[in-house]
C-alpha positions in Angstrom: 14.2 -34.7 -20.1 14.3 -33.1 -16.8 15.7 -29.5 -16.2 18.8 -29.5 -14.0 18.3 -28.7 -10.5 19.2 -25.0 -10.2 16.7 -24.3 -13.1 14.1 -26.6 -12.4 11.8 -24.2 -10.4 10.5 -20.9 -10.0 10.8 -19.2 -6.9 6.9 -18.8 -7.3 6.2 -22.4 -8.4 8.4 -24.3 -5.6 6.3 -27.8 -4.7 4.4 -27.6 -1.5 6.8 -30.5 0.2 10.3 -28.5 -0.9 8.3 -25.0 0.5 9.8 -25.8 4.0 13.5 -25.9 2.9 12.9 -23.3 0.7 11.7 -20.7 3.0 14.3 -21.8 5.4 16.9 -21.2 2.9 15.7 -18.1 1.7 14.5 -15.9 4.6 17.2 -17.4 6.5 20.4 -16.3 4.3 18.7 -13.0 3.5 18.8 -12.3 7.1 22.2 -13.0 8.1 23.1 -11.1 5.0 21.0 -7.9 6.0 22.5 -7.9 9.7 25.9 -8.0 8.4 25.5 -5.4 5.9 23.8 -3.1 8.2 26.2 -3.7 11.2 28.9 -2.7 8.5 26.9 0.3 7.5 27.0 1.2 11.7 30.7 0.9 11.5 31.9 2.6 8.5 32.7 5.6 7.3 30.1 6.5 4.4 30.5 9.4 1.6 28.2 10.2 -1.0 29.9 12.7 -3.9 27.0 14.6 -5.3 23.7 13.3 -3.3 22.3 16.2 -4.7 21.7 14.7 -7.9 19.5 11.8 -6.4 16.8 14.4 -5.9 13.9 13.0 -3.5 10.8 14.1 -5.6 11.9 12.5 -8.7 12.1 9.2 -9.4 15.3 7.3 -11.3 17.2 4.6 -12.7 20.0 3.9 -10.6 22.5 2.2 -12.5 25.9 0.5 -11.5 27.8 -3.0 -11.9 26.8 -6.3 -10.4 29.8 -6.3 -8.2 28.2 -3.5 -6.3 25.1 -4.6 -4.9 26.3 -5.6 -1.3 27.5 -2.2 -0.9 24.6 -0.4 -2.6 22.9 -2.1 0.3 24.8 -0.8 2.7 25.0 2.7 1.8 21.2 2.9 0.9 19.3 0.5 3.1 16.0 2.1 2.8 14.6 1.8 -0.9 10.7 2.7 -0.6 8.5 2.9 -4.0 11.1 0.8 -5.6 10.5 -1.9 -8.0 12.9 -4.2 -9.1 13.1 -7.1 -11.8 14.3 -10.1 -10.5 15.4 -13.5 -11.6 13.1 -16.1 -11.2 14.4 -19.7 -10.3 14.2 -20.6 -7.2 17.4 -20.0 -5.7 17.1 -16.4 -5.9 14.6 -16.2 -3.0 17.4 -15.0 -0.9 17.9 -12.0 -3.0 14.0 -11.4 -3.4 13.7 -12.0 0.8 16.3 -9.4 0.6 15.0 -7.0 -1.4 11.9 -6.8 1.0 14.1 -5.9 4.2 15.5 -3.2 2.1 11.7 -1.6 1.2 11.2 -2.3 -2.2 7.5 -2.9 -2.4 7.3 -4.5 -6.3 9.4 -7.5 -7.0 8.9 -8.2 -10.7 10.1 -11.8 -11.7 11.3 -12.0 -15.2 15.1 -12.0 -16.6 16.6 -13.1 -20.2 14.6 -16.4 -21.3 12.4 -16.3 -18.3 9.8 -14.1 -19.3 12.1 -10.8 -19.8 10.0 -8.7 -22.2 6.9 -9.1 -20.4 9.0 -8.3 -16.7 10.3 -5.4 -18.4 6.8 -3.7 -19.5 5.6 -4.2 -16.5 8.6 -2.4 -14.9 8.2 0.5 -17.6 4.4 0.8 -16.3 5.4 1.3 -12.7 8.3 3.7 -14.0 5.9 5.8 -15.6 3.8 5.5 -12.2 6.5 7.2 -10.0 8.3 4.2 -8.9 12.5 4.1 -9.0 14.3 1.2 -9.6 18.1 -0.2 -9.7 19.5 -2.2 -12.9 22.7 -3.7 -13.0 23.7 -3.5 -16.7 26.0 -6.3 -16.4 23.4 -8.8 -14.9 22.2 -11.6 -14.3 25.2 -13.4 -15.5 27.9 -11.4 -17.1 29.9 -11.1 -18.8 31.2 -8.4 -15.7 31.7 -5.3 -16.4 30.1 -5.2 -19.9 27.6 -2.7 -20.4 24.4 -4.0 -22.0 21.9 -1.9 -23.3 18.3 -3.1 -21.2 18.5 0.2 -18.9 18.9 2.6 -21.5 15.8 1.1 -23.4 13.9 1.2 -20.3 14.9 4.7 -19.7 13.9 5.6 -23.3 10.1 3.6 -23.0 9.4 5.3 -19.3 11.0 8.6 -19.9 12.7 8.1 -16.4 16.5 9.1 -16.3 19.8 7.1 -15.5 21.6 8.0 -12.6 24.8 5.9 -12.4 26.7 5.0 -9.4 30.3 4.1 -8.7 31.3 2.5 -5.3 34.7 2.0 -4.1 35.1 0.8 -0.3 38.5 0.2 1.7 39.2 -2.2 3.1 37.2 -4.8 1.2 37.5 -8.1 -0.4 36.4 -9.3 -4.2 34.3 -12.5 -3.7 35.9 -15.1 -6.1 32.8 -15.5 -8.3 32.0 -13.9 -11.9 31.2 -10.6 -11.1 33.8 -10.5 -8.7 31.3 -8.8 -6.1 32.7 -6.7 -3.3 32.4 -7.4 0.3 32.2 -5.0 2.4 33.9 -5.2 6.2 33.2 -3.4 9.3 35.0 -0.6 9.8 35.6 0.4 6.2 35.3 3.6 4.3 32.6 3.7 1.5 32.7 6.0 -1.1 29.5 6.8 -3.7 29.9 8.8 -6.6 26.9 9.8 -8.2 26.6 10.9 -11.7 24.6 13.0 -13.9 21.3 12.1 -15.0 21.3 10.6 -18.2 18.0 11.4 -19.8 17.6 9.0 -22.8 15.6 9.5 -26.2 16.1 7.5 -29.7 18.0 11.0 -30.7 20.3 10.5 -28.3 20.7 6.6 -27.3 24.2 5.7 -28.7 25.5 9.0 -26.7 23.9 7.9 -24.1 25.2 4.8 -24.0 28.7 5.8 -24.4 28.1 8.3 -21.6 27.2 5.4 -19.2 30.2 3.2 -20.1 32.7 6.3 -19.3 31.0 6.9 -16.2 30.8 3.3 -14.6 34.6 2.1 -16.1 36.4 -0.7 -16.4 35.4 -2.7 -13.0 33.4 0.1 -11.5 36.4 2.3 -11.8 36.9 5.2 -13.7 38.5 5.2 -17.0 
C-alpha cells in the first residue's frame, strides 16, 4: 500500500523526474516569503524588550510558539551559527530553503516518526559545539499552544539554556490553520519580549517546565 502523497517522499529522496518542479516550488515560495518578511521588517517598528538576555557570545535554545515563526524571521533575519531540526517530508522544502536565506548553517532532517531521536542527538552535539537553535515547543503539528518537553530534554542533555520569546504584532492577522500563525503586515508594530534564560537540569526539570509554560502563556500571551 502506497503512502499518501504528502508523506511519500523525504525532501532528500525526491525522484529525479520530480526534482525540477520540487525545486521550483521550494525555492520560489521561500524567496517570496523571505522578500515579503524583509519588506515588513523595513516598514515596521520593532521593539525588543530584554535584548541584553540574548548574549552575543553565548549560544541559546530559543523557544516560542509555532504561531510566531513568521514574526521571528521578521525580527531576526540573520541566524548564523544556528542548527535547526526540520520535518523531512518533501513539502517542507520551502521551510528548509527559507532557513538557508536567514543564515541557518545546519539543517537536521528528522521529527517524531521520522528519525526524530537520531536527529535530536545530532542537534545536541551541535549545541555542545557552540551552535544555537530554535525549538517550537508545540510543533511540528500541534496541538497549538500545548508545551511539549522536547526542548527541555535537549537543554538538559546539551547544557545549553532555553531563552523563551514572546511576540506581539499590531496590526496582524492569524492564518486559519492549526497553529493560528500570525502574519505581520506592512507598517506593523512588532514587540518581542525576551524571557530569562532557563538552565535545565535533572533536579529542576519540572520547575523549568512550569516556568517556560508560564512565560509563553496561552496562545503566546502572558497569563
